[in-house]
C-alpha positions as CSV (number, residue, x, y, z in Angstrom):
1,M,10.3,100.5,137.7
2,L,7.2,102.2,139.1
3,R,4.6,100.1,140.9
4,T,1.2,101.1,142.1
5,T,1.3,101.6,145.9
6,H,-2.0,103.4,146.6
7,T,-5.4,104.1,145.0
8,S,-8.1,106.6,145.9
9,A,-10.9,108.8,144.5
10,V,-11.5,112.5,144.9
11,T,-14.4,113.1,147.2
12,E,-16.5,116.2,147.9
13,D,-14.7,117.0,151.2
14,Q,-11.4,117.2,149.3
15,I,-12.5,120.0,146.9
16,D,-11.3,123.5,147.8
17,H,-12.3,127.0,146.9
18,L,-10.7,126.7,143.5
19,G,-13.1,123.8,142.6
20,H,-10.4,121.1,142.5
21,M,-8.7,118.7,144.9
22,N,-6.9,120.6,147.6
23,V,-3.1,120.3,147.7
24,M,-3.3,118.7,151.1
25,Y,-4.8,115.6,149.6
26,Y,-2.1,115.3,147.0
27,G,0.3,115.0,149.9
28,V,-2.0,112.5,151.7
29,N,-1.9,110.2,148.7
30,A,1.9,110.4,148.3
31,L,2.4,109.7,152.0
32,A,0.3,106.5,151.7
33,G,2.6,105.5,148.9
34,T,5.6,106.1,151.0
35,R,4.2,103.9,153.8
36,A,3.6,101.1,151.3
37,V,7.2,101.3,150.0
38,V,8.7,101.4,153.5
39,A,6.6,98.4,154.6
40,D,8.5,96.3,152.0
41,L,12.0,97.4,153.2
42,P,13.9,95.0,155.5
43,G,14.8,96.5,158.8
44,W,12.6,99.6,158.4
45,D,9.7,98.4,160.5
46,G,10.5,100.7,163.5
47,G,8.8,103.8,162.2
48,F,10.1,106.7,160.1
49,V,9.9,110.5,159.7
50,V,9.5,112.2,156.3
51,F,12.0,115.1,156.8
52,D,12.1,116.5,153.2
53,T,9.2,116.6,150.6
54,Y,9.2,118.1,147.2
55,T,6.0,118.3,145.2
56,R,5.4,119.4,141.6
57,H,1.8,119.8,140.5
58,H,1.0,119.0,136.8
59,H,-2.8,118.9,136.3
60,E,-5.7,119.6,138.6
61,Q,-8.0,116.8,139.6
62,L,-11.7,117.2,140.0
63,L,-14.5,115.6,141.9
64,G,-14.8,111.9,141.2
65,S,-11.3,111.4,139.7
66,R,-9.9,108.0,140.4
67,L,-6.2,108.3,141.4
68,E,-3.2,106.0,141.5
69,V,0.1,106.5,143.3
70,R,3.0,104.8,141.4
71,S,6.3,104.7,143.3
72,S,9.9,103.8,142.9
73,L,12.8,103.7,145.4
74,L,15.6,106.0,144.2
75,G,18.1,105.2,146.9
76,A,18.3,103.7,150.4
77,D,20.9,103.0,153.1
78,A,21.0,102.7,156.8
79,D,20.3,106.4,157.4
80,A,17.8,107.5,154.9
81,V,15.5,106.6,152.0
82,R,14.6,108.6,148.9
83,I,11.3,107.7,147.1
84,H,9.8,109.1,143.9
85,H,6.0,109.1,143.5
86,E,3.7,109.9,140.6
87,L,0.1,110.6,141.2
88,R,-2.0,109.8,138.0
89,N,-5.6,109.8,137.0
90,A,-6.4,106.1,136.7
91,D,-8.9,106.6,133.9
92,T,-6.9,109.0,131.6
93,D,-3.3,108.3,132.8
94,Q,-3.0,112.1,133.2
95,L,-0.1,113.1,135.5
96,A,-1.5,114.9,138.5
97,A,1.6,115.5,140.5
98,T,5.1,114.1,141.2
99,F,6.9,113.9,144.6
100,L,10.2,113.3,146.1
101,H,10.3,112.1,149.7
102,G,13.3,111.8,152.0
103,L,12.8,109.9,155.2
104,C,14.9,108.7,158.2
105,P,14.3,106.5,161.2
106,A,11.8,108.0,163.7
107,D,13.9,107.1,166.7
108,G,17.0,108.8,165.4
109,G,18.8,105.5,165.1
110,V,19.7,103.6,162.0
111,R,18.1,100.8,160.2
112,S,19.6,97.9,158.2
113,A,21.0,98.9,154.9
114,V,18.6,97.9,152.0
115,P,20.0,95.3,149.7
116,A,20.4,96.7,146.2
117,A,18.4,93.8,144.8
118,T,15.3,95.2,146.5
119,I,15.5,98.6,144.9
120,A,13.3,99.2,141.9
121,G,15.6,100.6,139.3
122,V,19.2,101.8,139.8
123,D,20.3,103.0,143.2
124,G,20.8,106.8,142.9
125,E,18.9,107.0,139.7
126,P,18.0,110.7,138.9
127,L,14.4,111.9,138.9
128,P,12.6,111.7,135.5
129,D,12.8,115.0,133.6
130,Y,9.1,115.7,134.1
131,A,9.5,115.4,137.9
132,A,12.6,117.6,138.2
133,P,12.1,121.0,140.0
134,R,11.5,124.0,137.8
135,S,11.7,127.0,140.2
136,I,12.6,125.4,143.6
137,S,16.1,124.2,144.2
138,L,16.6,120.9,146.0
139,D,20.2,122.1,146.7
140,A,18.9,124.9,148.9
141,D,19.5,124.5,152.7
142,L,15.9,125.4,153.5
143,L,16.5,125.1,157.3
144,G,20.0,126.4,157.6
145,S,19.4,129.5,155.5
146,S,16.1,130.4,157.4
147,P,15.9,133.7,159.2
148,S,15.9,133.7,163.0
149,L,12.7,134.0,165.0
150,E,13.8,137.4,166.1
151,T,14.2,138.6,162.5
152,L,10.7,137.4,161.6
153,L,9.2,139.2,164.6
154,E,11.1,142.4,164.0
155,R,9.9,142.5,160.4
156,G,6.3,141.9,161.4
157,L,6.1,138.8,159.2
158,A,3.7,136.8,161.4
159,F,1.3,134.8,159.2
160,R,-0.8,133.2,162.0
161,H,-1.2,134.1,165.7
162,P,0.5,132.0,168.3
163,R,-1.3,128.7,169.1
164,A,-0.8,125.5,171.0
165,V,-0.4,122.2,169.0
166,G,-3.7,120.3,169.4
167,A,-4.2,116.6,170.3
168,Q,-5.9,116.1,166.9
169,E,-2.5,116.8,165.2
170,C,-0.6,114.2,167.3
171,D,-0.4,110.5,167.7
172,A,-1.3,108.5,170.9
173,D,2.2,109.4,172.3
174,G,1.5,113.1,171.8
175,R,4.0,113.5,168.9
176,Y,3.1,115.4,165.8
177,R,1.8,113.3,162.9
178,V,3.7,113.9,159.7
179,E,0.5,113.8,157.6
180,M,-0.7,116.9,159.5
181,A,2.4,118.8,158.3
182,P,0.4,121.5,156.5
183,A,-1.2,122.5,159.8
184,L,2.2,123.8,161.0
185,T,2.0,126.4,158.3
186,W,-1.7,127.0,157.8
187,A,-3.5,126.2,161.1
188,G,-4.4,128.9,163.6
189,E,-6.0,132.3,163.6
190,Q,-5.1,134.6,160.7
191,V,-3.1,137.7,161.5
192,E,-5.2,140.8,161.1
193,G,-4.6,142.5,157.8
194,E,-3.0,139.4,156.2
195,D,-4.5,138.8,152.7
196,P,-5.9,135.3,152.8
197,D,-5.2,134.9,149.0
198,H,-8.5,133.2,148.4
199,L,-10.6,134.7,145.5
200,H,-10.5,138.1,144.0
201,E,-12.9,139.6,141.4
202,M,-11.0,141.2,138.5
203,P,-12.3,144.1,136.3
204,D,-12.3,141.9,133.2
205,G,-14.6,139.4,134.9
206,S,-12.0,136.8,135.8
207,L,-11.9,135.4,139.3
208,L,-8.3,135.3,140.6
209,G,-7.2,132.5,142.8
210,W,-3.8,131.0,143.5
211,A,-2.9,127.5,142.4
212,S,0.1,125.6,143.9
213,M,2.7,124.7,141.3
214,E,5.6,123.5,143.4
215,T,6.3,123.1,147.1
216,R,9.0,121.9,149.3
217,A,8.8,121.3,153.0
218,V,11.7,120.4,155.3
219,F,11.3,119.5,159.0
220,G,13.8,120.3,161.7
221,E,11.8,118.5,164.4
222,L,8.2,117.6,165.1
223,P,6.5,119.2,168.1
224,M,4.6,117.6,170.9
225,V,1.0,118.2,171.9
226,G,0.7,121.6,173.7
227,T,3.8,123.1,172.1
228,R,3.3,126.9,171.5
229,V,4.0,127.5,167.8
230,Q,3.7,130.4,165.3
231,S,3.8,130.5,161.6
232,F,5.5,133.3,159.6
233,A,5.5,134.1,155.8
234,A,7.3,136.3,153.2
235,G,7.2,136.7,149.5
236,V,10.7,136.4,148.2
237,A,10.1,137.0,144.4
238,I,7.3,137.9,142.0
239,H,7.2,137.1,138.3
240,D,4.7,137.5,135.5
241,K,2.3,134.8,136.6
242,V,3.8,133.3,139.8
243,V,4.8,134.4,143.3
244,H,7.6,132.7,145.2
245,R,6.9,132.5,149.0
246,V,8.5,130.9,152.1
247,N,6.8,130.1,155.4
248,W,8.5,129.2,158.6
249,C,7.0,127.7,161.9
250,Y,8.9,128.2,165.2
251,D,8.5,126.7,168.7
252,L,8.0,130.0,170.6
253,D,9.3,128.6,173.9
254,S,12.5,127.0,172.7
255,G,13.1,129.1,169.6
256,A,13.6,126.0,167.5
257,L,12.7,126.1,163.8
258,L,10.2,123.3,163.3
259,T,9.6,123.5,159.5
260,A,10.3,125.7,156.5
261,F,7.9,125.6,153.6
262,E,8.7,126.9,150.1
263,S,6.0,127.4,147.4
264,I,5.5,128.6,143.9
265,S,1.9,129.8,143.4
266,L,0.3,130.5,140.0
267,A,-2.3,133.3,139.4
268,F,-5.3,131.3,138.2
269,D,-8.6,132.3,136.7
270,V,-11.1,130.0,138.5
271,R,-13.9,130.7,135.9
272,G,-11.7,130.2,132.8
273,R,-9.6,127.5,134.3
274,R,-6.4,129.1,133.0
275,P,-3.3,130.9,134.2
276,L,-3.3,134.7,134.4
277,S,-0.7,137.4,134.4
278,I,-0.7,138.9,137.9
279,P,-2.9,142.0,137.8
280,P,-1.1,145.3,138.2
281,G,-2.8,146.3,141.4
282,Y,-2.1,143.0,143.1
283,R,1.5,143.1,141.8
284,A,2.1,146.6,143.2
285,R,0.9,145.6,146.7
286,T,2.9,142.4,146.6
287,E,6.1,144.0,145.4
288,R,6.1,146.4,148.4
289,T,6.4,143.4,150.7
290,I,8.9,141.2,148.9
291,Q,11.9,140.2,151.1
292,P,14.5,138.8,148.6
293,D,17.1,138.4,151.3
294,L,15.0,135.7,152.9
295,A,15.0,133.4,149.9
296,P,16.5,129.9,150.6
297,R,20.2,129.6,149.8
298,A,22.5,126.6,149.3
299,A,24.7,125.5,152.1
300,V,28.1,127.2,152.2
């Protein structure tokens, strides 16, 4: 059974260039719900790391919207916890987004197994149909099937220039904060010539932007302050209205893969607030850069 674990309201600083709440703040709300759920679990007071997140966006939320996170524990043992969240508009009950979080102990150890009586619902209960993935597979080994750092460099797929992880991204011990996860993909100076995919005027008067529909992020390890990192990106498929992309962030000194981020982005008319078929010119440019062999694959 779902219970309310967090409430908030959409503020002006959360509104992005598409005129609605930025995807980052959907994640911030869900993470607050995860913290509330874990706080009630016996033996899990030693800290945790969210190592796998899946998000499915349902309806955009605008300035002033009052939001509620409603959560249930799908499964838990001594090694990991799986949590389902729903983000809803508190006034209309409209579903804004659904989430699946997988987390483990922060210190690499184990916690006490969670008694079945503390679990809301049945242990191992599947996700509701409306929260199940549409185009992203949760069976894909997002880290294990990732290309090597050398492959990404050879193909010229740099998305951001190399940078050092800043203190503002880390906790008092200098370890990366999980709520800053989007910065591993998006922070840093844009590579010259990289299309920022913000807003594009179309001949028919529409204003093309890209709205996030589904994302999944998996973390191999979290860096420390000062770690030299670089983000890379590739489109792996293009359809009528959506583009399937994957981003990777590597530790440039050790060569370790820090995170892989998979996304389904919808072509969106900002003025008409509606989906668009991808315009022919944009489609032609994108098709020339698609790298289908880099799409995530299931573990063998």
